[in-house]
N, C-alpha and C positions, 0 to 999 in steps of 0.2 A: 738550160731551161728544160730540155727533154728529160734530164735526169730527175728533176723534181716531179715532172708529170708521171714518170714511171713509178716513183715512190707513191704518189697519190693514187694511181690506178691499182697498185698492189694493196694498199691499205683499204681502198674502197671495196675491193673484192672480199677482203677479209671481213670488213664491216658487214657486208651483205650476208655472209654465212653466219655471223654472230646474230644478226637480226632474224634470220630464218630459224635458228636454234633456240633463241631465248624464249619466245612465247611458247614454243613446244614444251620446253622444260617447265615453265611456270604453270602451264595449263595441262600438264601431262596426266594428272589423275582424272580430270574431266574428259580429256580426249580419249583416254583409255576406256572409260565407262561408255562413252558415246559410240564406240565401234563394236561393242559386245553384241548388239543386235542390229540387223539391217533396218528394222523399223525405227531405230533411234538416229538414223543418218541425218535427218533435218537438223537435229541439235548439233551434231558434228559439223555440219555445213555452216551453221552460225558461228561456231568457234573458228572455223577456217577463214571466214570473212574478216573476223577480228585480226587474225594472224596476217592476212594479206594486207589489210590497211596499215597495220603496224609497220610492215616492211616498206611499203611505198612511201609512207611519211618519213620513216627513219632514213631512207635513202635520199631524201630531199626531192622526191618527184612531186611536182605540182600538177596532179592529174585533174582533168576535166572530162566529163562524160556527157555527150549530147545524145538525146533519145528522140527518134522520129515516131516511135510508137511505144505504148506502155504495156508491160507484161501483165497478164491476168494471174492473180493468186490462185494456186492450186491447179494450174494448167501446165501440161507438158510441152516442151519445145525442143528443137534441135539447134543448139548454139554452135556457130562456126566463126572462125576468125583467122586472119593471117598470123603466121608464126615466125618470129624473128629473135626471141629473147626468152631467158629464164623467167623474167617478170611477167610474161604473158599470162601465166597461171594466176598471179596475184591480181593483175588488172581485171581479168575475167571474173574472178571471185568478187572483186569490189564493184564491178559494173552490174552484176546480175544478182538479184535478191532471191529469185526462185531457186530452190535447191536443185542442183544438177550434179551429175557424176561425170568426171573426166574419163575419156578413153585416151590412154597415153602409152608411150613406149615403156617396155619393161625395164630398160636400163636405169631409169630414174629410181627404181626400187632399191638400187645399190647405195644410194646416198644415205649416210648415217643419220639416224633419228628421223629425218624427213621420210626416208624410204619405208620405215616401219609402218607409218600410217598410210602412205601412198599406196602400197600394195594391198592394204586391207580395205581401202575405200574407193579406189579407182578401178577401172576395167583395163587391165594390162594387155598389150598386144605385142606379139613378135611378128613383125611385118614380113619376115622371111618364111613364116610357117602358115600354110593354108589352113591347117587345123586350128591354129591360134586365132586366125581371122574369123573363122566360123564360130569359135567359142565366144568371141566378142559380140556377135549378133545375138547369141542366146542370152548372155548376161545383160546386154543392153535391153533386150525385150523384157526381161524380168524386172529391171529397174523402172522401165516406162510403165509397166503394169502396176507398179507400186506408187505411181503418180509423180515420179521424179522426171527431170529432164536430163538430156545428154549433151555433153560438150565435146566436140571433136575439132582438132586443127587439121583440115582436110588436105593440106599440102603433104601430110605424111612425114613431116620432119622440117628442119630449118633449111631453107634454100641457100644456095651459094650467094656470096656477098653481092654479086652484080645482078642477081635476079630480084626484081621488085616483088613478084608474086608467082610462085610455082604453079604448075597444073594441079588440079584437085583430084583426089581419089574419090571413088563413087560411094564408099561405104556409108558416109553420113546421109547421103541423099536417098539411098535405098532404104535405110532405116526409117527416115522421115516419111517416105512414101508408104512403106509397109504399115506404119502406125498412124498415118494420116495426121501428123503433127506439123506445125509450121516450122519453117527454117528461119532462124534469126541471125542474119549476118552482122558481125561486128568488125570494124576496122580499127586497128591499133596503129597510130601514125608515127610515134616517136620511140617505141620500145628498143628498136635496134640502135638508135643514137644514144639513148640513155644507158642501156646495159645489154650489149650484144654478147655473143658467145666468144668474141675476140677478147682475150684477157686484158690487154693494154688498151682499153677504150672505155667510154662512158663517163657519166657524171650527172649531178643533180640538174633539174630543169623541168620544163613543161612535158607533160605526157597526155596526149589527146586520144580519146576513144569515141567512137560513134556507133550507136546501135541503130541500124537501118530498119526500114519498114519490113515487117515480116512477109515471108513468101509462103502462101498457103499451098498445101499439098492435097487438099480435099478433092477427090475424084481422079487424082493422078494414078498412073500405074507404073510398073518398073520400066516400061518402054519410054517413060518421060525422064528417066534418071539422068541421061546425058544432058538434056536441055536444062533441067533444074540445076545441075552441076555448073554448067557454063554461065547461066544467067546469074547465079549466086556469086561466082567468081568475078563476073563483070562489075557487079555492084561494089565489091571490095577493091578491085583494081582501079576503077574510076575514082573512088574516094581517095585512095593512096596517091594517085596522080594529082588530084586536086589539093591534097595536103602538101605535096611537094612543090607546088607552084610558088 
C-alpha cells in the first residue's frame, strides 16, 4: 500500500511543477510586457492571480476564504500569514484582490522560469545580511508610495514540523507603523496537510483561509512594534488552534 502512496506523492509533486510552469509559458509574452515598467505591476498582479487559481484548482484543492472585513480598493495594507507550504503564495494571491508585493527569500529566485519573474516583481531578502534587510525597507517604502500593498510571512521561514506557529520578526510591523497602514492577518489552516515541504506527503482536499479584522496602526509609534507583533500573532495562533479542534 505504501508503495502506491509513494508513487502518487511523486507524481503529485511533478504535476505541481507542471501546473506552475504551464500558465507561465502560455502567458509569457503578456507577463514579460507587464514587468517592463513598475507602474504596470497591477496588470502583472492580475495575471499572477489567474496563475495561482489555476494551480490550486489543478491540484484538487477545494479552497474556501472567509472574510471578517472587506478590503478597500486603492488602499495600502500590510498582509501577514502563517507560512507552512509552497502553496501559501498561491492562496494569498487568490484571497487578496488588492495588488500587493511579496517580500520573500532570495533562494526562490533560483527556481527555473518562476524565479525569472519572482526576482523582478518581488522584494528579495537575504535574512543573513543586515544590508539586505535595510534594502527591503527602502524598496517596500517605494512600493507603498506607489499605492501598492506589501505581503510578508513574518515567521521569516517555514517552522519545524512540530511548531504550530513560530515567533514573528518585527519587520512587517515596523513598516506598517512607519506608513500608518493597517495590518491584515490571514490564517491558512490546511496548507501544510495539503502540500508541505515534506516530499512524500499531501493530496487534494479542503483548504481553508480566513481574513481577520484589520489591525489599525494610526497613531502608533515604533515603541508599539512588539505589542503589535504579539497581538497579530495571537490572532493567527488562536485561529489555527480553533481550526485544529
